[in-house]
N, C-alpha and C positions, 0 to 999 in steps of 0.2 A: 112629624114628618111623614108625608104620604108616600106609600110605596109606588114605584113606577109601575105603569100599566103593562100588563103582560102582553107581549106581541104575539099576534096570531102567525102561526106558520103552517105551510103545506108538508105533509110528510112526503119525502121523496122515496118511493119504493125502488128497491134494486131491480135491475132488469131480470126477466124470467130465464131460467136455465133450460134452453131447449137444445136438443142434439139430435142430428139425423140427416136424412136426405129428403129434400123436397123437389118433386119432379114438376117442372114448369113448362107449359106450352108457351114459348117465347113469343111475343108480338114482333111484327115487323117494326123497322125504324128505331130499334132499341139495340144497344150493345148488350153483350152478356154482362159487362161490368155495371151498366145501367140496372139491370134486374137485381144484381147483387146488392147495389147501393140502396135500392127501394126496399128490399126484404130487410136489410140491416137496420135501416131507419125506422121502419114500421115495427119490427120485432124488438128493437133495442137490444139485439144480441150482437156482440162486437165482432165475434168470429164468424163470418159468412164468406163463402167463396163459390166457385162453380167448377164443375168437372169437365168442361170442354167447350171451348168458344164457338159461338155462332156469329156469323157476319151480321151487321145490322140489317141488311135486306132479308135474311133468312128467318125462318120461323120454326117452331117444332120443339122437340124435347131437348130441354136444358136442365141437367141435374144441378141443384143448388144444395151446397153443403153447409150445414149449420152447426155451430158449437164444435164438439169433438170430431163431428163428421168431416171438418176440414182436413184432418190428418189423412184422409183417404183419397185426396185428389189423384196422387200418382197411381192408385189402384185402378182409377176409372180410365186413365189415359190410354191404356192398352187395349180397351174394349173395341170390337167391331161396331160399325154404325151403318145404318140404312138411311137412305134419302129418296125423296120423289122430287125430280127437278125438271125444269123446262130449258131446253136449249133453244135459243132463237138464232137461226141461221142468217147470214147476210150482214152481220154487223159484229165487230168486235169492240171491246171498250178497254180503257186503261186498267180497271181493276178486274176484269174478266166477268163482271156481273152488271146488272142494270143500274148500279149506283155510279158506275164509272162514265167519264166523258167518252164519246165515240172516238175510235181510232181509225178503222176501216170499214168500208161498206162495199157490198157486191149484190147485184140481183140474185135471187134464188130461182133458177130456172125449173121448168117442168119436168126435167130429166131428174131432179133430185126427189126420189120417192122414198116412202116408207121402207121398202125392200132394200134400196140403196143404203140408207141410213143404218138399218139393222146390220147389213153386211159389214159396214165400215166399224160398227161398234164392237162386233165379234173380236177384233183384233186387240182389244183392250181388257179382255177378261183373263184372269190368272195373274201371276206375278209379272209386273212390268215396272219399268223405271219412269218415274214422273219428276219433272223439274218444278219445284215449288214456284209460285207466282212472286213477283216483286211485292205485290200487296199482300204480305203475310207477316206473321210476328216472328218468323225465324230471323235469328241474329247474325249479323256478319261483322266481325270485329267489334262486338258488343253493342252494335246498333240494329234495332229492328229493320228488316227490309222495307216495311211500309213508309218508315220515316225517310229513307233515302228515296223511295218512289215518289213521295210527295214533293220532293225537292228536284225531281226530273232526273235522278241518278239511277242507272241500271247497272248492277254488278253480275258478274257470273255465278250461277248457283249450281251446285252438285246435284245431279239426279239421284233420287231416292228410290229404293225398292219399296213398293206397296203391293197389295193384293186386292184385286177386283174379284170378289166370289161370285157375283152374279150381275148382269147389267141387261135390263129388260126394256124393251121399247113399248110403251103403253099405246100411244097413238102419234100419228104425224098429220098436222094441218098446217101447211107451209105458210109462214117459214118456221113454226114452232113444232118441236118434238118433245113428248113427255117420256121421261125415263124414270125407272126405279133401279138403284144401285144398292148393293150390299158389299161394304168395302172395309179394308183394314185400317188401323190407325194411320195418321199421317197422309190420308188421301185428301187432295185438294179437288172438289168437285168442279170449281171453276176451271182448273187446268185440264181436267178430263173432258169438259164440254168444248174447250178450245181445241183439244187434241183430236176429238171426233170432227170437228169443222175442219181442221187442217187435212185429215184423212180424205174429206170430201172435196177439198180445195175451196173451202169457204171460211170466211171469218164468222166467229160464233161467240156467244156469251150466255151465261146462265141469267135467265130472266125471272126464275122463281126457284126457290130452294126450301124444302121442308124436311127437317130431320124427323123420320118416322120410328126409328129405334136407336137404342143406345145399349149395347150389350143385351142383357135379359129384359130391359124395360121398353115398353111400347108407348108411343105417343097416344094412340087411341085407347088403350086400356089403362095407362098409369098416370098420365099428365094432368095437371090441373091449370085452368086458365089464371093467368096473373091476378086478374081482379077477384077471383074467387079465393085465391090464396091470401090476398090482402084483407078480404072480408073476414076470413077465418083468424087472421092474425089479430085483428081489431076487436073481434068478439072473444078472444081468449081460446080459439080452438086450433091453434097451429099444431099442437101435438097430434091431433086427429088426422093431419095430413103428412106428418113425418114417417119416413120409413127408418127402421132401425139400421144403423150401419152395417150390422152383420148380415144383411140381405145380399150383400156383395159377395159373401164367401160361402154360401150354403152348399156349394159343390165340392168344397175342400174336405178332405178327411180331417179327424179332429181327435184330440185327447180331452178327456174330462178330468178335472182336478178336485180332489177332496176338499170339502169347505174349510177345514183348519189350515190349509196351505195356501189358500187364496190371496191373503195379504202379502206373503213373500213373492208370489207370482206377479201380483200387480205392481210391485216394485221393480220388476224386471230381472228377477233372479231366474237362474236356470231351473228347469223342471227335471226333478229326480224321479227315478222309478217309483219310490214309495209315495210320491205326491199323486200318482194316478189313481183315479176311480174306474176309467174305462177308455178303451181306444176304439175309435170308429173309423172304417175305411182302411184301405191299403195305401202305403207311400213308402217311398225309398229315402235312402240318406240325402239330406240337403234339400228336401222338398218343403214347400210352404204348407203348413197345416193350421188349422183353428185351434185355439186354446180356450176351453169353455169351462164353465162351472158344472157342478154335478147334474144341473138340470138342463144343460145344453145351451145356455146363454153364451154367446161368443164374447170373450172379454179382450182377446189379443190374438194376433198372428204370430206364429213361431217357425223356427226352421228346425226340421227334425236332424237329430245327432245320430240317428241310426234308423233302420227299416223297421216297419211295423211288425214284420215277421219274427225280428229278432228280439222283440220286447220280452217274451215269456222267459228266455233264457239269460236275460241281462241282469246282472246284480242290481238290486233295488236302490243302492246308494249312488249309482253312476248317473250323470246327466243324460236324458234322452231327447231333450229339445231346449232350445232357448227362445226367449221372448224377443221379437223384432220390432213389432209396432202395436201399440194399444189400439183397440177398437173403441172401447167405452172409457170414459174418463173415470 
């Protein structure tokens, strides 16, 4: 009896274990989720997310979180951002940007000058109340506003406090003004453009939007073109583009843990006084600190249970901090 032929098979390799932050210069006409889907498909990494939505029309700095880096999305949400954007006066749209259908139009007369626009913009610097646009992801009764807006429904929105740290007019060539803004989280540049237009008695919309910075990251210095990132993924070089998640926390004070106690700490156990190798920086009770190994690699974020100044006099068996979020798997 002849043996059955051995079937050929192709070995299925497990997906690579990548983890970190990939800074992308998002192309226009793509959603942030589109970029995430492409990176996930090409890298074969299941956990991929982003750190802050950009509208399809917008370009610029988009943090992509890979692997265990996805745990840190909430840490990014509170960061300041900067944009370069164009306001086209004389036309408003449904969405507040160039992707929306026209709503109202008005000629931009010669008395609208750069000086007049600059003066109007000064009223929006500092802490202000801003009403979110209907075309936004904010939810009302569990439904995103943009879904209501697409059905022609408009609901009342509560104004939110934001802060415009700086707002600079680069140039004005009627009907387009080019601005640079540095702003807090929660700022809608589309609403800012419409509000500046209203201050001048003109309809207005954002006709170009580029995110130029995100917290400590810079578009010009740190971001990669999407096609370059995909090329790196396909050639097995994604690691060379990934930033370690702990770059988000380099300014925080830290405690370093003796090697023999790291397994317990990584399980989420409280940090006791005798676990410590070194304390770096000053902090008070209940502040966020970095929890590092003896070489300074950040493993987790913690909450201090006493101040750094009281460490020397604290009994070594008492807890001094607790783990609240792992940074590395």
